C-alpha positions in Angstrom: 18.2 -5.9 -6.4 19.2 -7.5 -3.1 19.9 -11.2 -3.2 20.7 -11.4 0.5 21.8 -9.2 3.3 24.5 -9.8 6.0 22.5 -8.7 9.1 21.1 -10.3 12.2 18.3 -12.8 11.9 15.9 -10.4 13.7 16.6 -7.6 11.2 16.3 -9.9 8.3 13.0 -11.1 9.6 11.6 -7.6 10.0 12.8 -6.6 6.6 11.4 -9.7 4.9 8.1 -9.2 6.6 8.0 -5.6 5.5 8.7 -6.6 1.8 6.0 -9.3 2.0 3.4 -6.8 3.2 4.5 -4.4 0.5 4.1 -7.1 -2.2 0.8 -8.2 -0.8 -0.9 -4.9 0.0 0.9 -2.2 -2.1 3.0 -3.3 -5.1 3.2 -7.0 -6.3 6.2 -6.2 -8.5 8.3 -4.9 -5.6 11.6 -6.9 -5.3 11.4 -9.7 -2.7 14.3 -8.3 -0.7 14.2 -4.7 -1.8 16.9 -2.6 -3.4 19.3 0.2 -2.4 20.5 1.8 -5.7 19.0 2.5 -9.1 20.1 4.1 -12.4 17.5 6.0 -14.4 17.5 8.1 -17.5 16.5 11.7 -17.8 12.9 10.9 -18.8 12.2 8.8 -15.7 13.9 11.4 -13.5 11.7 14.2 -14.9 8.6 12.1 -14.2 9.7 11.5 -10.6 10.3 15.2 -10.1 6.9 16.1 -11.5 5.2 13.9 -9.0 6.4 16.1 -6.1 5.1 13.9 -3.3 5.9 14.3 0.4 6.0 11.6 3.0 6.5 9.0 0.3 8.9 6.4 -1.0 10.9 7.1 -4.1 11.4 3.3 -4.6 7.7 2.7 -4.8 7.2 5.8 -7.0 9.8 4.4 -9.4 8.0 1.0 -9.6 4.6 2.7 -9.9 5.7 4.4 -13.1 5.6 1.0 -14.7 8.9 0.8 -16.6 10.4 -2.6 -17.0 13.8 -2.5 -15.2 17.0 -4.5 -15.8 18.1 -5.8 -12.4 21.5 -6.8 -11.0 21.5 -9.0 -7.9 23.9 -8.3 -5.1 24.5 -9.2 -1.5 24.3 -6.4 1.0 27.4 -6.6 3.1 27.5 -5.9 6.8 28.7 -2.4 7.6 32.3 -2.4 8.6 32.9 1.3 9.3 30.8 4.3 10.4 27.2 4.4 11.8 24.1 4.0 9.8 21.8 7.1 9.6 18.8 4.8 9.0 17.4 5.0 12.5 14.5 3.0 14.0 12.3 6.1 13.8 13.0 6.6 10.1 12.1 2.9 9.5 8.8 3.3 11.3 8.0 6.4 9.3 8.8 4.6 6.1 6.5 1.7 7.1 3.6 4.1 7.9 4.1 6.2 4.7 4.3 3.1 2.5 0.8 1.9 3.5 -0.8 5.3 4.0 0.4 6.8 0.7 0.3 3.8 -1.6 -2.5 1.6 -0.4 -6.1 1.9 0.8 -6.2 -1.7 2.0 -5.7 -0.8 5.7 -8.9 1.3 5.4 -10.6 -1.6 3.8 -9.4 -3.8 6.6 -10.9 -1.5 9.2 -14.2 -1.5 7.3 -14.2 -5.3 7.0 -13.5 -5.6 10.8 -16.4 -3.2 11.5 -18.8 -5.2 9.3 -17.8 -8.5 11.0 -18.2 -6.9 14.5 -21.6 -5.5 13.5 -22.7 -8.9 12.2 -21.4 -10.6 15.3 -23.1 -8.0 17.5 -26.4 -8.4 15.7 -26.3 -12.2 16.2 -25.3 -11.8 19.8 -28.0 -9.2 20.3 -30.6 -11.6 19.1 -29.3 -14.3 21.3 -29.2 -12.1 24.4 -32.7 -10.8 23.7 -34.0 -14.4 23.4 -32.1 -15.4 26.5 -33.6 -12.4 28.3 -37.1 -13.7 27.7 -36.2 -17.3 28.8 -34.1 -16.6 31.9 -34.0 -14.1 34.7 -30.8 -12.1 34.4 -29.5 -8.9 35.8 -31.7 -6.0 34.7 -30.1 -3.7 32.2 -27.3 -6.1 31.3 -28.8 -7.3 28.0 -29.6 -3.8 26.7 -26.1 -2.5 27.7 -24.3 -5.3 25.9 -26.5 -5.1 22.8 -25.9 -1.3 22.6 -22.1 -1.7 23.0 -21.8 -4.4 20.3 -24.0 -2.7 17.7 -22.5 0.8 18.4 -18.9 -0.4 18.2 -19.4 -2.2 15.0 -21.3 0.8 13.5 -18.5 3.2 14.5 -15.9 1.0 12.8 -17.9 0.8 9.6 -18.4 4.6 9.6 -14.7 5.1 10.3 -13.9 3.0 7.3 -16.3 4.9 5.1 -14.8 8.2 6.2 -11.4 6.8 5.6 -12.4 6.0 2.0 -13.3 9.6 1.4 -10.1 10.8 3.0 -8.1 8.4 0.9 -9.8 9.6 -2.3 -9.0 13.2 -1.3 -5.4 12.3 -0.7 -5.3 10.5 -4.0 -6.6 13.6 -5.8 -4.0 15.9 -4.2 -1.1 13.9 -5.4 0.7 15.2 -8.5 0.9 11.8 -10.2 0.2 11.6 -13.9 -2.9 9.7 -15.0 -0.9 7.8 -17.6 2.8 7.3 -18.2 3.5 7.3 -22.0 6.7 5.4 -22.9 6.5 5.8 -26.7 4.3 7.7 -29.1 3.6 5.9 -32.5 2.3 8.3 -35.1 0.4 7.2 -38.2 2.4 7.1 -41.4 1.8 9.8 -44.0 0.7 8.9 -47.6 4.2 9.8 -48.8 5.9 7.4 -46.4 3.5 4.6 -47.4 4.2 5.2 -51.2 7.9 5.1 -50.5 7.6 1.8 -48.7 5.5 0.3 -51.5 8.2 1.4 -54.1 11.0 0.0 -52.0 9.2 -3.4 -51.9 
């Protein structure tokens, strides 16, 4: 687990912001500064292989499995030789995949914005209609604004609802196990219980 990283202040800010969003929207147990390396046993490796996800993050998949890790803190040193293959485009793709594959909160955010806009549009529509009766304003302006406000809010709400259906279809197409079983405890047989009683 990274304790610190020897990079520019701007890169550190972007990285820390990304990890904060991941912890808030995707996985609260994600390390605060991320990690680069991990050592896993064959059982965990087999479970990762069985998931077979595309456009995903193996780090989040590993944490999603739910095993309790042992961490070693380290400082990520500044690169002295060579050029990093971790390009800006790959970082943007990782950012998008992280929140599209592992979280439905962006969809809920759009739905919430649509509801707020619809509510604000309804309030303003009532205000404009009342104002239309009281004052002489440009003909057609009130009806146009009311239609735009209500329609835009309704469209955002519908987009959010459609997004919920798409998210559920996406969730069903993943090959993630419903449960991750770490240990199976079988009931003791009568013979084992009698042996225990005799030993006592």
